[in-house]
PDB file of N, CA, C, O and CB in Angstrom:
ATOM      1  N   MET A   1     120.981  25.736 161.195  1.00  0.00           N
ATOM      2  CA  MET A   1     119.880  25.241 161.987  1.00  0.00           C
ATOM      3  C   MET A   1     118.877  24.533 161.047  1.00  0.00           C
ATOM      4  O   MET A   1     118.283  23.523 161.424  1.00  0.00           O
ATOM      5  CB  MET A   1     119.201  26.407 162.780  1.00  0.00           C
ATOM      6  N   TYR A   2     118.702  25.039 159.893  1.00  0.00           N
ATOM      7  CA  TYR A   2     117.696  24.393 158.940  1.00  0.00           C
ATOM      8  C   TYR A   2     118.515  23.506 157.900  1.00  0.00           C
ATOM      9  O   TYR A   2     119.666  23.793 157.572  1.00  0.00           O
ATOM     10  CB  TYR A   2     116.784  25.570 158.133  1.00  0.00           C
ATOM     11  N   ASP A   3     117.837  22.430 157.422  1.00  0.00           N
ATOM     12  CA  ASP A   3     118.490  21.672 156.404  1.00  0.00           C
ATOM     13  C   ASP A   3     118.366  22.394 155.087  1.00  0.00           C
ATOM     14  O   ASP A   3     119.196  22.164 154.208  1.00  0.00           O
ATOM     15  CB  ASP A   3     117.917  20.276 156.318  1.00  0.00           C
ATOM     16  N   SER A   4     117.385  23.255 154.892  1.00  0.00           N
ATOM     17  CA  SER A   4     117.320  24.161 153.735  1.00  0.00           C
ATOM     18  C   SER A   4     116.684  25.422 154.151  1.00  0.00           C
ATOM     19  O   SER A   4     116.172  25.549 155.263  1.00  0.00           O
ATOM     20  CB  SER A   4     116.558  23.549 152.564  1.00  0.00           C
ATOM     21  N   GLU A   5     116.712  26.372 153.250  1.00  0.00           N
ATOM     22  CA  GLU A   5     116.017  27.626 153.530  1.00  0.00           C
ATOM     23  C   GLU A   5     114.495  27.376 153.680  1.00  0.00           C
ATOM     24  O   GLU A   5     113.921  26.557 152.963  1.00  0.00           O
ATOM     25  CB  GLU A   5     116.295  28.662 152.394  1.00  0.00           C
ATOM     26  N   PRO A   6     113.845  28.114 154.644  1.00  0.00           N
ATOM     27  CA  PRO A   6     112.400  27.951 154.723  1.00  0.00           C
ATOM     28  C   PRO A   6     111.787  28.588 153.553  1.00  0.00           C
ATOM     29  O   PRO A   6     112.420  29.416 152.898  1.00  0.00           O
ATOM     30  CB  PRO A   6     111.829  28.526 155.996  1.00  0.00           C
ATOM     31  N   ALA A   7     110.522  28.227 153.241  1.00  0.00           N
ATOM     32  CA  ALA A   7     109.764  28.782 152.053  1.00  0.00           C
ATOM     33  C   ALA A   7     109.578  30.248 152.275  1.00  0.00           C
ATOM     34  O   ALA A   7     109.472  30.751 153.393  1.00  0.00           O
ATOM     35  CB  ALA A   7     108.347  28.078 151.845  1.00  0.00           C
ATOM     36  N   ASP A   8     109.545  30.918 151.121  1.00  0.00           N
ATOM     37  CA  ASP A   8     109.336  32.333 151.197  1.00  0.00           C
ATOM     38  C   ASP A   8     107.884  32.688 151.589  1.00  0.00           C
ATOM     39  O   ASP A   8     106.946  32.459 150.826  1.00  0.00           O
ATOM     40  CB  ASP A   8     109.695  32.963 149.875  1.00  0.00           C
ATOM     41  N   ARG A   9     107.737  33.238 152.766  1.00  0.00           N
ATOM     42  CA  ARG A   9     106.384  33.383 153.277  1.00  0.00           C
ATOM     43  C   ARG A   9     106.233  34.842 153.681  1.00  0.00           C
ATOM     44  O   ARG A   9     105.542  35.125 154.659  1.00  0.00           O
ATOM     45  CB  ARG A   9     106.097  32.404 154.487  1.00  0.00           C
ATOM     46  N   ARG A  10     106.852  35.781 152.968  1.00  0.00           N
ATOM     47  CA  ARG A  10     106.713  37.242 153.339  1.00  0.00           C
ATOM     48  C   ARG A  10     105.235  37.658 153.032  1.00  0.00           C
ATOM     49  O   ARG A  10     104.590  37.204 152.087  1.00  0.00           O
ATOM     50  CB  ARG A  10     107.784  38.191 152.490  1.00  0.00           C
ATOM     51  N   PRO A  11     104.814  38.486 153.854  1.00  0.00           N
ATOM     52  CA  PRO A  11     103.462  39.002 153.602  1.00  0.00           C
ATOM     53  C   PRO A  11     103.482  39.929 152.430  1.00  0.00           C
ATOM     54  O   PRO A  11     104.462  40.628 152.173  1.00  0.00           O
ATOM     55  CB  PRO A  11     102.899  39.722 154.829  1.00  0.00           C
ATOM     56  N   LEU A  12     102.361  39.921 151.711  1.00  0.00           N
ATOM     57  CA  LEU A  12     102.193  40.777 150.517  1.00  0.00           C
ATOM     58  C   LEU A  12     101.359  42.021 151.044  1.00  0.00           C
ATOM     59  O   LEU A  12     100.152  41.910 151.258  1.00  0.00           O
ATOM     60  CB  LEU A  12     101.421  39.959 149.259  1.00  0.00           C
ATOM     61  N   VAL A  13     101.984  43.100 151.225  1.00  0.00           N
ATOM     62  CA  VAL A  13     101.330  44.271 151.829  1.00  0.00           C
ATOM     63  C   VAL A  13     101.196  45.287 150.732  1.00  0.00           C
ATOM     64  O   VAL A  13     102.179  45.819 150.216  1.00  0.00           O
ATOM     65  CB  VAL A  13     102.136  44.852 153.060  1.00  0.00           C
ATOM     66  N   LEU A  14      99.944  45.547 150.386  1.00  0.00           N
ATOM     67  CA  LEU A  14      99.674  46.527 149.342  1.00  0.00           C
ATOM     68  C   LEU A  14      98.798  47.670 149.876  1.00  0.00           C
ATOM     69  O   LEU A  14      98.160  47.544 150.921  1.00  0.00           O
ATOM     70  CB  LEU A  14      98.993  45.848 148.139  1.00  0.00           C
ATOM     71  N   SER A  15      98.783  48.781 149.138  1.00  0.00           N
ATOM     72  CA  SER A  15      97.844  49.843 149.393  1.00  0.00           C
ATOM     73  C   SER A  15      96.456  49.316 149.108  1.00  0.00           C
ATOM     74  O   SER A  15      96.306  48.371 148.333  1.00  0.00           O
ATOM     75  CB  SER A  15      98.161  51.094 148.545  1.00  0.00           C
ATOM     76  N   PRO A  16      95.380  49.932 149.745  1.00  0.00           N
ATOM     77  CA  PRO A  16      93.987  49.484 149.564  1.00  0.00           C
ATOM     78  C   PRO A  16      93.654  49.350 148.007  1.00  0.00           C
ATOM     79  O   PRO A  16      93.022  48.395 147.557  1.00  0.00           O
ATOM     80  CB  PRO A  16      92.982  50.530 150.282  1.00  0.00           C
ATOM     81  N   GLU A  17      94.139  50.399 147.234  1.00  0.00           N
ATOM     82  CA  GLU A  17      93.804  50.440 145.818  1.00  0.00           C
ATOM     83  C   GLU A  17      94.424  49.306 145.085  1.00  0.00           C
ATOM     84  O   GLU A  17      93.750  48.649 144.292  1.00  0.00           O
ATOM     85  CB  GLU A  17      94.233  51.730 145.204  1.00  0.00           C
ATOM     86  N   LEU A  18      95.776  49.023 145.330  1.00  0.00           N
ATOM     87  CA  LEU A  18      96.468  48.014 144.665  1.00  0.00           C
ATOM     88  C   LEU A  18      95.875  46.554 145.096  1.00  0.00           C
ATOM     89  O   LEU A  18      95.767  45.612 144.310  1.00  0.00           O
ATOM     90  CB  LEU A  18      98.000  48.174 144.992  1.00  0.00           C
ATOM     91  N   ALA A  19      95.536  46.526 146.374  1.00  0.00           N
ATOM     92  CA  ALA A  19      94.883  45.246 146.859  1.00  0.00           C
ATOM     93  C   ALA A  19      93.632  44.919 146.170  1.00  0.00           C
ATOM     94  O   ALA A  19      93.405  43.765 145.805  1.00  0.00           O
ATOM     95  CB  ALA A  19      94.582  45.311 148.315  1.00  0.00           C
ATOM     96  N   ARG A  20      92.789  45.904 145.971  1.00  0.00           N
ATOM     97  CA  ARG A  20      91.533  45.720 145.112  1.00  0.00           C
ATOM     98  C   ARG A  20      91.881  45.277 143.671  1.00  0.00           C
ATOM     99  O   ARG A  20      91.304  44.327 143.142  1.00  0.00           O
ATOM    100  CB  ARG A  20      90.699  47.083 145.043  1.00  0.00           C
ATOM    101  N   GLU A  21      92.804  45.967 143.080  1.00  0.00           N
ATOM    102  CA  GLU A  21      93.226  45.601 141.754  1.00  0.00           C
ATOM    103  C   GLU A  21      93.884  44.181 141.761  1.00  0.00           C
ATOM    104  O   GLU A  21      93.548  43.410 140.861  1.00  0.00           O
ATOM    105  CB  GLU A  21      94.208  46.672 141.205  1.00  0.00           C
ATOM    106  N   TRP A  22      94.743  43.789 142.645  1.00  0.00           N
ATOM    107  CA  TRP A  22      95.316  42.600 142.657  1.00  0.00           C
ATOM    108  C   TRP A  22      94.404  41.454 142.855  1.00  0.00           C
ATOM    109  O   TRP A  22      94.626  40.380 142.294  1.00  0.00           O
ATOM    110  CB  TRP A  22      96.264  42.616 143.570  1.00  0.00           C
ATOM    111  N   THR A  23      93.341  41.646 143.665  1.00  0.00           N
ATOM    112  CA  THR A  23      92.267  40.553 143.880  1.00  0.00           C
ATOM    113  C   THR A  23      91.144  40.584 142.820  1.00  0.00           C
ATOM    114  O   THR A  23      90.276  39.712 142.832  1.00  0.00           O
ATOM    115  CB  THR A  23      91.593  40.719 145.310  1.00  0.00           C
ATOM    116  N   ASP A  24      91.146  41.493 141.980  1.00  0.00           N
ATOM    117  CA  ASP A  24      90.103  41.643 140.948  1.00  0.00           C
ATOM    118  C   ASP A  24      90.319  40.521 139.954  1.00  0.00           C
ATOM    119  O   ASP A  24      91.417  40.406 139.410  1.00  0.00           O
ATOM    120  CB  ASP A  24      90.157  43.070 140.236  1.00  0.00           C
ATOM    121  N   SER A  25      89.334  39.695 139.691  1.00  0.00           N
ATOM    122  CA  SER A  25      89.462  38.588 138.719  1.00  0.00           C
ATOM    123  C   SER A  25      89.601  39.147 137.330  1.00  0.00           C
ATOM    124  O   SER A  25      90.054  38.413 136.452  1.00  0.00           O
ATOM    125  CB  SER A  25      88.249  37.632 138.786  1.00  0.00           C
ATOM    126  N   ALA A  26      89.261  40.346 137.065  1.00  0.00           N
ATOM    127  CA  ALA A  26      89.370  40.968 135.742  1.00  0.00           C
ATOM    128  C   ALA A  26      90.822  41.427 135.458  1.00  0.00           C
ATOM    129  O   ALA A  26      91.166  41.685 134.304  1.00  0.00           O
ATOM    130  CB  ALA A  26      88.396  42.176 135.641  1.00  0.00           C
ATOM    131  N   THR A  27      91.650  41.527 136.469  1.00  0.00           N
ATOM    132  CA  THR A  27      92.971  42.011 136.298  1.00  0.00           C
ATOM    133  C   THR A  27      93.807  40.887 135.601  1.00  0.00           C
ATOM    134  O   THR A  27      93.711  39.713 135.960  1.00  0.00           O
ATOM    135  CB  THR A  27      93.578  42.441 137.679  1.00  0.00           C
ATOM    136  N   ASP A  28      94.594  41.277 134.636  1.00  0.00           N
ATOM    137  CA  ASP A  28      95.442  40.332 133.829  1.00  0.00           C
ATOM    138  C   ASP A  28      96.451  39.728 134.836  1.00  0.00           C
ATOM    139  O   ASP A  28      97.054  40.430 135.648  1.00  0.00           O
ATOM    140  CB  ASP A  28      96.216  41.095 132.570  1.00  0.00           C
ATOM    141  N   PRO A  29      96.606  38.349 134.735  1.00  0.00           N
ATOM    142  CA  PRO A  29      97.484  37.659 135.647  1.00  0.00           C
ATOM    143  C   PRO A  29      98.977  38.187 135.576  1.00  0.00           C
ATOM    144  O   PRO A  29      99.682  38.181 136.585  1.00  0.00           O
ATOM    145  CB  PRO A  29      97.426  36.152 135.333  1.00  0.00           C
ATOM    146  N   ALA A  30      99.411  38.618 134.422  1.00  0.00           N
ATOM    147  CA  ALA A  30     100.798  39.181 134.383  1.00  0.00           C
ATOM    148  C   ALA A  30     100.866  40.441 135.141  1.00  0.00           C
ATOM    149  O   ALA A  30     101.897  40.760 135.732  1.00  0.00           O
ATOM    150  CB  ALA A  30     101.273  39.434 132.956  1.00  0.00           C
ATOM    151  N   HIS A  31      99.754  41.203 135.144  1.00  0.00           N
ATOM    152  CA  HIS A  31      99.781  42.424 135.936  1.00  0.00           C
ATOM    153  C   HIS A  31      99.737  42.129 137.425  1.00  0.00           C
ATOM    154  O   HIS A  31     100.384  42.842 138.193  1.00  0.00           O
ATOM    155  CB  HIS A  31      98.625  43.320 135.553  1.00  0.00           C
ATOM    156  N   THR A  32      99.021  41.134 137.865  1.00  0.00           N
ATOM    157  CA  THR A  32      98.892  40.760 139.317  1.00  0.00           C
ATOM    158  C   THR A  32     100.316  40.362 139.723  1.00  0.00           C
ATOM    159  O   THR A  32     100.743  40.751 140.810  1.00  0.00           O
ATOM    160  CB  THR A  32      97.801  39.529 139.582  1.00  0.00           C
ATOM    161  N   ALA A  33     101.057  39.629 138.936  1.00  0.00           N
ATOM    162  CA  ALA A  33     102.411  39.250 139.290  1.00  0.00           C
ATOM    163  C   ALA A  33     103.276  40.477 139.356  1.00  0.00           C
ATOM    164  O   ALA A  33     104.137  40.550 140.232  1.00  0.00           O
ATOM    165  CB  ALA A  33     102.981  38.245 138.295  1.00  0.00           C
ATOM    166  N   GLU A  34     103.100  41.452 138.481  1.00  0.00           N
ATOM    167  CA  GLU A  34     103.880  42.708 138.527  1.00  0.00           C
ATOM    168  C   GLU A  34     103.613  43.463 139.826  1.00  0.00           C
ATOM    169  O   GLU A  34     104.521  43.989 140.469  1.00  0.00           O
ATOM    170  CB  GLU A  34     103.536  43.611 137.312  1.00  0.00           C
ATOM    171  N   ILE A  35     102.301  43.495 140.191  1.00  0.00           N
ATOM    172  CA  ILE A  35     101.961  44.287 141.469  1.00  0.00           C
ATOM    173  C   ILE A  35     102.666  43.594 142.623  1.00  0.00           C
ATOM    174  O   ILE A  35     103.306  44.261 143.436  1.00  0.00           O
ATOM    175  CB  ILE A  35     100.338  44.359 141.760  1.00  0.00           C
ATOM    176  N   ALA A  36     102.559  42.176 142.723  1.00  0.00           N
ATOM    177  CA  ALA A  36     103.265  41.535 143.764  1.00  0.00           C
ATOM    178  C   ALA A  36     104.806  41.751 143.905  1.00  0.00           C
ATOM    179  O   ALA A  36     105.375  41.827 144.993  1.00  0.00           O
ATOM    180  CB  ALA A  36     103.017  40.177 143.616  1.00  0.00           C
ATOM    181  N   ARG A  37     105.417  41.842 142.697  1.00  0.00           N
ATOM    182  CA  ARG A  37     106.889  42.006 142.624  1.00  0.00           C
ATOM    183  C   ARG A  37     107.250  43.378 142.861  1.00  0.00           C
ATOM    184  O   ARG A  37     108.185  43.611 143.629  1.00  0.00           O
ATOM    185  CB  ARG A  37     107.449  41.577 141.312  1.00  0.00           C
ATOM    186  N   GLU A  38     106.603  44.354 142.277  1.00  0.00           N
ATOM    187  CA  GLU A  38     107.053  45.698 142.191  1.00  0.00           C
ATOM    188  C   GLU A  38     106.378  46.709 143.162  1.00  0.00           C
ATOM    189  O   GLU A  38     106.981  47.725 143.510  1.00  0.00           O
ATOM    190  CB  GLU A  38     106.862  46.135 140.823  1.00  0.00           C
ATOM    191  N   CYS A  39     105.176  46.435 143.577  1.00  0.00           N
ATOM    192  CA  CYS A  39     104.389  47.412 144.358  1.00  0.00           C
ATOM    193  C   CYS A  39     104.167  47.116 145.850  1.00  0.00           C
ATOM    194  O   CYS A  39     103.575  47.922 146.568  1.00  0.00           O
ATOM    195  CB  CYS A  39     103.078  47.545 143.734  1.00  0.00           C
ATOM    196  N   CYS A  40     104.610  46.045 146.267  1.00  0.00           N
ATOM    197  CA  CYS A  40     104.329  45.588 147.688  1.00  0.00           C
ATOM    198  C   CYS A  40     105.436  46.346 148.598  1.00  0.00           C
ATOM    199  O   CYS A  40     106.484  46.806 148.144  1.00  0.00           O
ATOM    200  CB  CYS A  40     104.439  43.853 147.832  1.00  0.00           C
ATOM    201  N   THR A  41     105.064  46.397 149.862  1.00  0.00           N
ATOM    202  CA  THR A  41     106.014  46.974 150.852  1.00  0.00           C
ATOM    203  C   THR A  41     107.286  46.161 150.880  1.00  0.00           C
ATOM    204  O   THR A  41     107.284  44.937 151.009  1.00  0.00           O
ATOM    205  CB  THR A  41     105.387  47.023 152.275  1.00  0.00           C
ATOM    206  N   PRO A  42     108.391  46.910 150.753  1.00  0.00           N
ATOM    207  CA  PRO A  42     109.656  46.154 150.693  1.00  0.00           C
ATOM    208  C   PRO A  42     110.014  45.272 151.969  1.00  0.00           C
ATOM    209  O   PRO A  42     109.619  45.571 153.096  1.00  0.00           O
ATOM    210  CB  PRO A  42     110.774  47.155 150.461  1.00  0.00           C
ATOM    211  N   VAL A  43     110.782  44.180 151.697  1.00  0.00           N
ATOM    212  CA  VAL A  43     111.137  43.306 152.714  1.00  0.00           C
ATOM    213  C   VAL A  43     111.856  43.954 153.907  1.00  0.00           C
ATOM    214  O   VAL A  43     111.687  43.535 155.052  1.00  0.00           O
ATOM    215  CB  VAL A  43     111.941  42.279 152.148  1.00  0.00           C
ATOM    216  N   ASP A  44     112.651  44.974 153.617  1.00  0.00           N
ATOM    217  CA  ASP A  44     113.422  45.592 154.654  1.00  0.00           C
ATOM    218  C   ASP A  44     112.640  46.533 155.578  1.00  0.00           C
ATOM    219  O   ASP A  44     113.199  47.139 156.492  1.00  0.00           O
ATOM    220  CB  ASP A  44     114.520  46.322 154.038  1.00  0.00           C
ATOM    221  N   ALA A  45     111.308  46.642 155.311  1.00  0.00           N
ATOM    222  CA  ALA A  45     110.461  47.493 156.042  1.00  0.00           C
ATOM    223  C   ALA A  45     109.854  46.712 157.285  1.00  0.00           C
ATOM    224  O   ALA A  45     109.123  47.245 158.120  1.00  0.00           O
ATOM    225  CB  ALA A  45     109.358  48.044 155.100  1.00  0.00           C
ATOM    226  N   PHE A  46     110.221  45.472 157.300  1.00  0.00           N
ATOM    227  CA  PHE A  46     109.727  44.517 158.407  1.00  0.00           C
ATOM    228  C   PHE A  46     110.844  44.052 159.273  1.00  0.00           C
ATOM    229  O   PHE A  46     111.998  44.007 158.847  1.00  0.00           O
ATOM    230  CB  PHE A  46     109.024  43.257 157.812  1.00  0.00           C
ATOM    231  N   GLU A  47     110.501  43.691 160.535  1.00  0.00           N
ATOM    232  CA  GLU A  47     111.445  43.068 161.441  1.00  0.00           C
ATOM    233  C   GLU A  47     111.222  41.523 161.310  1.00  0.00           C
ATOM    234  O   GLU A  47     110.088  41.049 161.391  1.00  0.00           O
ATOM    235  CB  GLU A  47     111.238  43.595 162.958  1.00  0.00           C
ATOM    236  N   TRP A  48     112.274  40.792 161.115  1.00  0.00           N
ATOM    237  CA  TRP A  48     112.259  39.399 160.980  1.00  0.00           C
ATOM    238  C   TRP A  48     112.899  38.625 162.088  1.00  0.00           C
ATOM    239  O   TRP A  48     113.967  39.026 162.551  1.00  0.00           O
ATOM    240  CB  TRP A  48     112.864  39.067 159.777  1.00  0.00           C
ATOM    241  N   TYR A  49     112.314  37.527 162.553  1.00  0.00           N
ATOM    242  CA  TYR A  49     112.887  36.706 163.640  1.00  0.00           C
ATOM    243  C   TYR A  49     112.745  35.237 163.262  1.00  0.00           C
ATOM    244  O   TYR A  49     111.769  34.799 162.654  1.00  0.00           O
ATOM    245  CB  TYR A  49     112.179  36.999 165.020  1.00  0.00           C
ATOM    246  N   LYS A  50     113.763  34.519 163.655  1.00  0.00           N
ATOM    247  CA  LYS A  50     113.656  33.035 163.561  1.00  0.00           C
ATOM    248  C   LYS A  50     112.668  32.544 164.669  1.00  0.00           C
ATOM    249  O   LYS A  50     112.638  33.102 165.766  1.00  0.00           O
ATOM    250  CB  LYS A  50     115.115  32.335 163.732  1.00  0.00           C
ATOM    251  N   VAL A  51     111.929  31.574 164.385  1.00  0.00           N
ATOM    252  CA  VAL A  51     111.117  30.995 165.391  1.00  0.00           C
ATOM    253  C   VAL A  51     111.215  29.470 165.393  1.00  0.00           C
ATOM    254  O   VAL A  51     111.669  28.842 164.436  1.00  0.00           O
ATOM    255  CB  VAL A  51     109.710  31.432 165.209  1.00  0.00           C
ATOM    256  N   GLY A  52     110.778  28.923 166.489  1.00  0.00           N
ATOM    257  CA  GLY A  52     110.929  27.477 166.541  1.00  0.00           C
ATOM    258  C   GLY A  52     109.995  26.723 165.668  1.00  0.00           C
ATOM    259  O   GLY A  52     109.084  27.301 165.075  1.00  0.00           O
ATOM    260  N   LYS A  53     110.197  25.473 165.576  1.00  0.00           N
ATOM    261  CA  LYS A  53     109.412  24.564 164.675  1.00  0.00           C
ATOM    262  C   LYS A  53     107.964  24.531 165.030  1.00  0.00           C
ATOM    263  O   LYS A  53     107.115  24.364 164.154  1.00  0.00           O
ATOM    264  CB  LYS A  53     109.954  23.143 164.723  1.00  0.00           C
ATOM    265  N   ALA A  54     107.650  24.689 166.309  1.00  0.00           N
ATOM    266  CA  ALA A  54     106.310  24.662 166.797  1.00  0.00           C
ATOM    267  C   ALA A  54     105.347  25.606 166.124  1.00  0.00           C
ATOM    268  O   ALA A  54     104.135  25.393 166.080  1.00  0.00           O
ATOM    269  CB  ALA A  54     106.327  24.937 168.192  1.00  0.00           C
ATOM    270  N   VAL A  55     105.920  26.620 165.620  1.00  0.00           N
ATOM    271  CA  VAL A  55     105.142  27.779 164.935  1.00  0.00           C
ATOM    272  C   VAL A  55     104.475  27.116 163.663  1.00  0.00           C
ATOM    273  O   VAL A  55     103.369  27.514 163.296  1.00  0.00           O
ATOM    274  CB  VAL A  55     106.184  29.106 164.483  1.00  0.00           C
ATOM    275  N   GLY A  56     105.084  26.191 163.043  1.00  0.00           N
ATOM    276  CA  GLY A  56     104.557  25.624 161.831  1.00  0.00           C
ATOM    277  C   GLY A  56     103.387  24.673 162.031  1.00  0.00           C
ATOM    278  O   GLY A  56     102.867  24.164 161.038  1.00  0.00           O
ATOM    279  N   ASN A  57     102.968  24.419 163.175  1.00  0.00           N
ATOM    280  CA  ASN A  57     101.824  23.506 163.430  1.00  0.00           C
ATOM    281  C   ASN A  57     100.671  24.335 163.993  1.00  0.00           C
ATOM    282  O   ASN A  57     100.787  24.962 165.046  1.00  0.00           O
ATOM    283  CB  ASN A  57     102.222  22.335 164.436  1.00  0.00           C
ATOM    284  N   VAL A  58      99.579  24.319 163.278  1.00  0.00           N
ATOM    285  CA  VAL A  58      98.436  25.147 163.682  1.00  0.00           C
ATOM    286  C   VAL A  58      97.715  24.685 164.956  1.00  0.00           C
ATOM    287  O   VAL A  58      96.893  25.409 165.518  1.00  0.00           O
ATOM    288  CB  VAL A  58      97.452  25.188 162.566  1.00  0.00           C
ATOM    289  N   ARG A  59      98.051  23.433 165.408  1.00  0.00           N
ATOM    290  CA  ARG A  59      97.480  22.912 166.691  1.00  0.00           C
ATOM    291  C   ARG A  59      98.263  23.525 167.868  1.00  0.00           C
ATOM    292  O   ARG A  59      97.762  23.532 168.992  1.00  0.00           O
ATOM    293  CB  ARG A  59      97.547  21.309 166.750  1.00  0.00           C
ATOM    294  N   ASN A  60      99.389  23.999 167.647  1.00  0.00           N
ATOM    295  CA  ASN A  60     100.134  24.614 168.803  1.00  0.00           C
ATOM    296  C   ASN A  60      99.591  25.911 169.174  1.00  0.00           C
ATOM    297  O   ASN A  60      99.162  26.667 168.303  1.00  0.00           O
ATOM    298  CB  ASN A  60     101.591  24.788 168.502  1.00  0.00           C
ATOM    299  N   GLN A  61      99.581  26.238 170.470  1.00  0.00           N
ATOM    300  CA  GLN A  61      98.964  27.488 171.058  1.00  0.00           C
ATOM    301  C   GLN A  61      99.945  27.951 172.101  1.00  0.00           C
ATOM    302  O   GLN A  61     100.764  27.161 172.572  1.00  0.00           O
ATOM    303  CB  GLN A  61      97.483  27.237 171.708  1.00  0.00           C
ATOM    304  N   GLY A  62      99.884  29.225 172.479  1.00  0.00           N
ATOM    305  CA  GLY A  62     100.628  29.715 173.540  1.00  0.00           C
ATOM    306  C   GLY A  62     101.567  30.908 173.199  1.00  0.00           C
ATOM    307  O   GLY A  62     101.850  31.247 172.049  1.00  0.00           O
ATOM    308  N   GLN A  63     102.019  31.508 174.344  1.00  0.00           N
ATOM    309  CA  GLN A  63     102.817  32.707 174.172  1.00  0.00           C
ATOM    310  C   GLN A  63     104.189  32.346 173.742  1.00  0.00           C
ATOM    311  O   GLN A  63     104.863  33.177 173.134  1.00  0.00           O
ATOM    312  CB  GLN A  63     102.865  33.521 175.433  1.00  0.00           C
ATOM    313  N   ASP A  64     104.680  31.092 174.031  1.00  0.00           N
ATOM    314  CA  ASP A  64     105.969  30.797 173.582  1.00  0.00           C
ATOM    315  C   ASP A  64     106.170  30.879 171.997  1.00  0.00           C
ATOM    316  O   ASP A  64     107.267  31.077 171.476  1.00  0.00           O
ATOM    317  CB  ASP A  64     106.299  29.447 174.087  1.00  0.00           C
ATOM    318  N   LEU A  65     105.038  30.711 171.332  1.00  0.00           N
ATOM    319  CA  LEU A  65     105.058  30.820 169.847  1.00  0.00           C
ATOM    320  C   LEU A  65     105.469  32.172 169.319  1.00  0.00           C
ATOM    321  O   LEU A  65     105.999  32.254 168.211  1.00  0.00           O
ATOM    322  CB  LEU A  65     103.709  30.501 169.299  1.00  0.00           C
ATOM    323  N   ILE A  66     105.252  33.216 170.051  1.00  0.00           N
ATOM    324  CA  ILE A  66     105.599  34.586 169.570  1.00  0.00           C
ATOM    325  C   ILE A  66     106.880  35.114 170.052  1.00  0.00           C
ATOM    326  O   ILE A  66     107.218  36.263 169.768  1.00  0.00           O
ATOM    327  CB  ILE A  66     104.570  35.536 169.952  1.00  0.00           C
ATOM    328  N   ARG A  67     107.645  34.303 170.799  1.00  0.00           N
ATOM    329  CA  ARG A  67     109.011  34.712 171.238  1.00  0.00           C
ATOM    330  C   ARG A  67     109.999  34.207 170.175  1.00  0.00           C
ATOM    331  O   ARG A  67     109.882  33.123 169.603  1.00  0.00           O
ATOM    332  CB  ARG A  67     109.376  34.118 172.700  1.00  0.00           C
ATOM    333  N   PRO A  68     111.077  35.178 169.945  1.00  0.00           N
ATOM    334  CA  PRO A  68     112.084  34.727 168.971  1.00  0.00           C
ATOM    335  C   PRO A  68     112.738  33.423 169.426  1.00  0.00           C
ATOM    336  O   PRO A  68     112.858  33.184 170.628  1.00  0.00           O
ATOM    337  CB  PRO A  68     113.162  35.813 168.765  1.00  0.00           C
ATOM    338  N   ASP A  69     113.160  32.581 168.493  1.00  0.00           N
ATOM    339  CA  ASP A  69     113.778  31.307 168.786  1.00  0.00           C
ATOM    340  C   ASP A  69     115.053  31.542 169.657  1.00  0.00           C
ATOM    341  O   ASP A  69     115.783  32.500 169.405  1.00  0.00           O
ATOM    342  CB  ASP A  69     114.126  30.552 167.450  1.00  0.00           C
ATOM    343  N   SER A  70     115.323  30.698 170.657  1.00  0.00           N
ATOM    344  CA  SER A  70     116.354  30.940 171.570  1.00  0.00           C
ATOM    345  C   SER A  70     117.825  30.840 170.864  1.00  0.00           C
ATOM    346  O   SER A  70     118.849  31.223 171.429  1.00  0.00           O
ATOM    347  CB  SER A  70     116.192  29.925 172.737  1.00  0.00           C
ATOM    348  N   GLY A  71     117.797  30.333 169.690  1.00  0.00           N
ATOM    349  CA  GLY A  71     119.076  30.299 168.911  1.00  0.00           C
ATOM    350  C   GLY A  71     119.459  31.500 168.132  1.00  0.00           C
ATOM    351  O   GLY A  71     120.467  31.520 167.424  1.00  0.00           O
ATOM    352  N   THR A  72     118.644  32.504 168.268  1.00  0.00           N
ATOM    353  CA  THR A  72     118.928  33.755 167.601  1.00  0.00           C
ATOM    354  C   THR A  72     119.723  34.661 168.464  1.00  0.00           C
ATOM    355  O   THR A  72     119.714  34.568 169.691  1.00  0.00           O
ATOM    356  CB  THR A  72     117.678  34.429 167.185  1.00  0.00           C
ATOM    357  N   ALA A  73     120.440  35.574 167.776  1.00  0.00           N
ATOM    358  CA  ALA A  73     121.267  36.565 168.540  1.00  0.00           C
ATOM    359  C   ALA A  73     120.431  37.696 169.080  1.00  0.00           C
ATOM    360  O   ALA A  73     120.959  38.596 169.733  1.00  0.00           O
ATOM    361  CB  ALA A  73     122.379  37.149 167.655  1.00  0.00           C
TER     362      ALA A  73
END
């Protein structure tokens, strides 16, 4: 359906403590990368759905945007 894989746009879900550390400008950049890689909620903890192209345009509105794409099983 896609010419290429969509960009990786997984949410970065962290505990409150790690979120504070991750956003602290005093935290070493290498450590912030480690937090993002190693400490976030794993990808298999989420439900994923393909959506239509309209979702990618912020001007689009409506309930159709939250329905799974009709091309999905």
